[in-house]
C-alpha positions in Angstrom: -7.7 6.3 2.0 -11.0 4.5 1.8 -14.4 3.4 3.4 -17.0 4.8 5.5 -16.9 4.3 9.5 -19.3 5.3 12.0 -17.9 6.2 15.6 -19.2 8.2 18.6 -18.1 11.4 20.0 -17.6 11.6 23.7 -18.7 14.2 25.8 -15.1 16.0 25.6 -15.2 16.2 21.9 -12.9 13.1 21.2 -13.6 11.0 18.1 -11.9 7.7 17.4 -10.2 7.8 14.2 -10.7 4.5 12.4 -7.7 2.1 12.7 -7.6 1.7 9.0 -7.4 5.6 8.5 -5.0 6.0 11.3 -2.3 4.1 9.6 -2.4 6.8 6.6 -3.0 9.7 8.6 -0.5 9.2 11.2 0.1 10.5 14.7 -0.6 13.9 14.1 -3.4 15.1 11.5 -4.7 18.5 10.5 -8.4 19.1 10.6 -10.0 22.1 9.0 -13.5 23.2 8.2 -14.7 21.7 4.6 -16.9 24.0 2.1 -20.1 22.1 3.1 -20.6 21.7 7.1 -18.2 18.8 7.4 -14.5 18.5 8.4 -11.5 17.6 6.2 -8.9 15.7 7.9 -5.0 15.7 6.4 -2.0 13.7 7.1 1.2 15.8 7.5 1.8 15.1 3.9 -1.5 16.2 2.8 -1.4 19.3 4.9 1.9 20.4 3.2 0.2 19.9 -0.3 -2.8 21.7 0.9 -1.0 24.6 2.2 1.3 24.7 -0.9 -1.7 25.7 -3.0 -1.7 29.2 -1.1 2.1 29.8 -2.1 2.4 32.9 -4.2 -1.3 34.1 -3.4 -1.3 38.0 -3.0 -2.1 39.2 0.7 -4.5 41.6 -0.7 -6.4 39.1 -3.0 -6.2 35.9 -0.5 -5.4 37.4 3.0 -8.9 37.4 4.4 -9.8 34.0 3.1 -6.6 32.5 4.3 -6.8 34.2 7.7 -10.5 32.6 8.2 -9.5 28.9 6.9 -6.3 28.7 8.7 -7.6 30.3 12.1 -10.5 27.6 12.0 -8.0 24.7 11.7 -6.3 22.6 14.2 -3.3 20.3 14.5 -4.8 17.2 16.4 -2.4 14.7 18.0 -3.8 11.1 17.9 -3.9 9.9 21.7 -2.9 6.4 23.0 -6.7 5.2 22.4 -6.6 6.5 18.8 -8.9 9.6 19.3 -8.5 13.3 18.1 -9.9 16.3 19.8 -12.5 18.1 17.8 -13.0 21.7 19.1 -16.3 23.0 20.1 -16.2 25.5 17.0 -15.5 22.5 15.0 -18.3 20.3 16.1 -20.5 23.4 15.8 -19.9 24.0 12.4 -20.3 20.3 11.2 -23.3 19.8 13.4 -21.7 16.7 15.2 -23.5 15.3 17.9 -22.9 12.1 19.4 -22.1 10.1 16.1 -19.9 10.8 13.1 -19.4 9.1 10.0 -15.7 9.4 8.8 -15.1 8.8 5.1 -12.0 8.0 3.3 -11.0 10.0 0.1 -7.6 9.8 -1.9 -6.1 12.9 -0.5 -8.1 13.2 2.8 -10.8 11.9 5.2 -14.0 13.8 6.1 -15.9 13.9 9.1 -19.9 14.3 8.9 -22.5 14.3 11.2 -23.8 10.7 10.8 -27.4 11.5 9.9 -26.2 14.4 7.4 -24.0 12.2 5.8 -26.5 9.4 5.2 -28.9 12.1 3.9 -26.4 13.5 1.5 -25.5 10.1 0.2 -29.1 8.9 -0.5 -30.0 12.4 -2.0 -26.9 11.9 -4.3 -27.7 8.3 -5.2 -31.2 9.2 -6.0 -29.7 11.4 -8.8 -27.1 9.3 -10.2 -26.3 5.5 -10.7 -22.8 4.0 -10.0 -22.5 3.5 -13.9 -23.1 7.3 -14.2 -20.6 8.1 -11.4 -17.8 6.1 -13.0 -18.6 7.7 -16.4 -18.5 11.0 -15.2 -15.0 10.4 -13.5 -13.8 8.9 -16.6 -13.3 5.3 -15.3 
């Protein structure tokens, strides 16, 4: 998945999934809170890979963490108009108002509040050049 897309969120909390990403995410996707006040969106295949990381974890070690993480996740069906419903809890966590920025990444998409994404991107690019980013990624 690639690209950055700005979309509105309607009064019911529905977000249009960009058509370019919809083809890769499929008709059912999985949304979970990300580590820094944004949402991660996985395809069915991506969700299976995400969940596989928890196999073999001891219940005493990871049980509470997994419970919190998975209780805040949702299975989202893409409706006929290409939208998914984001729960009030998800919208609150990611500070989503009327607009969201959806960013494509190799293994998932992220949903950010548009203003927060712009500020985060701008702040990061003040500390790194594109050449430095490529170099640090080993490209």
